[in-house]
Each structure stands twice: as C-alpha cells, then as structure tokens.
N, C-alpha and C positions, 0 to 999 in steps of 0.2 A: 270492966270493959266499957269503953265509951259508946256514946250513941252512934258515932260514925261507924264503928266496927260492927255493931249490931245491925245497923241499916245496910252496911256492906254485905254481911252474910245473907241478909234478907234478899237483897238484889241478886246476889250470886245464885241463891237457890231458885228464885223466880226465873232468872235467865236460863239456867240449866234445865228447869222443868219445861220452859217454852220450847227449847231445842229438842228435848227428848219426846215431848208430846207431838211436835211436828213430824219428827222422824217416825214415831210409832204410827200415826195416822197415815203417813205416806206409805209405809210398809204394808199396812192393811189394805190400802187402795190398790197398790201395784201387785199384790198377791191375790186380789179379788175376794178378800174376806169381807170387805164392806164396799158399798157402792160409792163411786166418786160423785162429788157435787155436780148437779146438772145446771151448768151455766148456759151452755149452748144446746139448743134443742132443734131437731129437724122437724119442720112442719109436715104433718101428714097430708098427703095429697089424695084427693078423691078423684079417681080416674073412671068412675062408673059412667060419667056422662060421655066419655069417649066411646064406650061400648055401644051406646044407644045410637050414635051417629055413624053414618057410613064414612069410612076413612078413605081419603084419596091415597094414591100411591106414595106421594111425598110424605104424608102423615104416617103411613104404614112404615116407610123406611125410617123415619125419625123415631117412631116407637120401637122398632127393632133395634136400632142403634142404642137407644137409651136402655133397653133391656140387656143388651150385651155388655154395655159399660157397667150396668148395675150388677151383673154377675162377677165382673172383674173387681170392682171397687164398690161394695155396698154403700148406700147412702148413709147408713148409721155410723160408719167408721170415721167420717170427717168430724161430726160433732164429738164423738168419743175422743178423738185425738186432740181436738181443741180443748176439751174438758181436762184431759191429762196435762196438757201444756199449762193451762190456767192454774191447775192445782200445783204444779211444780213451781211456777213462779211465786204463788202465794206461800208455799212451804219454804222456798228460798228466802223470801222476805222475812218470814217468821224466824228462821234460823239466824239470819243476820241481825235481826232485832234482839233476839235472845243473847247473841254473842256480845252485842253492845251493852246490854243491861248487865250481863255477867262481868264484862270488862270494867264497868263503873263500880260494881260491887268489889271487885278485886282491888281497884285503886283505893277505895275507901278502907278496905281491910288493911292495906299496907301502910296507911297514914298513921 
C-alpha cells in the first residue's frame, strides 16, 4: 500500500468519526440525555425593589401584562431555543466538514 492510500483511509476514518460523533451528541441533546451548551443565557432580574415601592396604575398594568405573557411564553424558552439553533448549526458544520474530509480520503484511496 502506498502512503496516499494509508493517508486516505486515515482521512476517511477521521471524517466518518466526526460525522457520527456529531450525530451522537445531537441525539443526546435532543433526547435530553445531556444538557445543551449554554451559549445564550437569560439574565436574572431582581424585582424585589418593585415590591418596596408603591406602584402606579400604569406600572401595575405593565407588571400584570408581563406576568400574563410570561405564563404564555416563559422567558427561559427563548434562550433554550436559541441554544438549540446554535447547536444545530454547529452540528451541521461539523457534519459537512466530516463529509469533506471523508471525500478527500476516498479520492486518495481511489488513486
């Protein structure tokens, strides 16, 4: 076997392992077996100072509206969704990269 073929097999194995590891980690994240990477975080708000002050009617209405919207769409869902999208993009890039590396390996094996 020539050096090109050995290196081709090496690239093929590395590329396929990158693809399968990306798919494996994605499967574990989407089935909630592992936590997703925390890229986007929601800042925790301290609203205790609002309780100390007397609220005007407009501020009370604003607070009531925010509470109702928070019941419909909790604030933690937006960062979670953004984290899933970011992971999906990263996994897609890794899969495409693994495919390119495997393709180079296959070309070297055929020569």
